[in-house]
N, C-alpha and C positions, 0 to 999 in steps of 0.2 A: 497456486502458487506457493512456491517457498518459496523462506528464509532463518535466520538463525539470528535467534533476540538474548542473549547477551552472552554466545557463544553455540548456546542452546543448539539443536534442530531446529522445527518449526515445518508444517507441514497442515495446507488448508482440507480440511475435509469439505468444504464449500468453496463456490470464491459464484459470483454473479454479480454484472455493471447494474448498476441499478435506471430507468431508468436516464434522460437526456438531461430532467429540469433541475428530478435530486445534484444530480455528474460528482457521483461514487463505483469507486468500485470498490467489491464488502470478497475480503477473501475470508473467512471464521475455523477454526476448530474448538468444537467442543468452547466460543464462549472466548474465546482465544482470537484476535485477527490485525485488522485493519483494513482504515478504511482513506482511502485512496481520491482523491480531485482529479474527474477525469470527467475529460469532453471527446470523443466521439471521429465529430468534427477532424481534432484537429494529431490523431495517428498519422504518424509517417515517422519512415525507416528514418532514426539519427532524431529527431524529437525533443529535446533533454524538460522538463517541469521540478524545475526547482521549485523547491516548498519553502514555507517562509506562511512571515505574521494572515494571512489571505488564500494560503491551499494548505494547509497545514492538512497534515494524515492524523489519522485521528487509531488511536494504537493502545486497545484494550490487551493485555500482561493478564496471569495466574502467580504471581507471587507469594509464595508461604499459605496458601489454600486462598489468599483474598486478592481478589478482584481489584488491579491498574490502570483507571484510565489515565493515558500519556497524550501531551501534546507531538508532532513531531515538527516545530520548526525547519527544521536541519536536516540537507538533504539532498535524495537528485530523482529520479523515475527517467531512465532511457530506452522512446522504443527501435525496440533493437531488426523484426522485423514485421512485413507485416508482406502476409499469403491467404490469399482469396480472404476466407470472412473468416479467416482472426490475424490476433497481434501478440505478439511478443514481448515484452521487456523484463530487464534489471534497475532494480534500487537500492538505495543503502536511505538507514536516517538515524538518527537521534533523537529522541522523544523527552518531553519532560513534561514538569512538570509542578503549577503556581504554589501547590503549599512542602514543598520541597528540594534538596539541592541533589536531586539524586535524578539521572539521568536513567535510559533504553537505548540499547546498541540495537542497528537493526541490518544485518551485513549480506550480503551473502542474495541476495534476495530476485523471485526470477515468477512468473506470471507468463499464463498466455488466456485472453479471453477472448471473446463471441464480438467483431463487428460486423454482425451480419445485420444487418441495414443502415451502414452507416449516409449517414446526409453528409 
């Protein structure tokens, strides 16, 4: 998984889809990362997931030496390729917090995940 967080290049050093009951894809790099809503049964080329109140992206960033937690209620993820046991997609997100007017902009997002065991 790769992205730009407020214009800064970010690359996951670990990435995993969790079990289907939890329904999240996790991309992480030293505590900074994303948790996307996920349902492997709905992985198909062209499918878009629009983020909102009931399916927000969890975003964690490191800002001025401190962890910041954001809710990504605005944005989308699109599946661009499904081949064998792998799926690829792109994403953009705007995250916000409840205690400030700050936002975080995530652009140029890309991921590749295993869909082995797709139901």
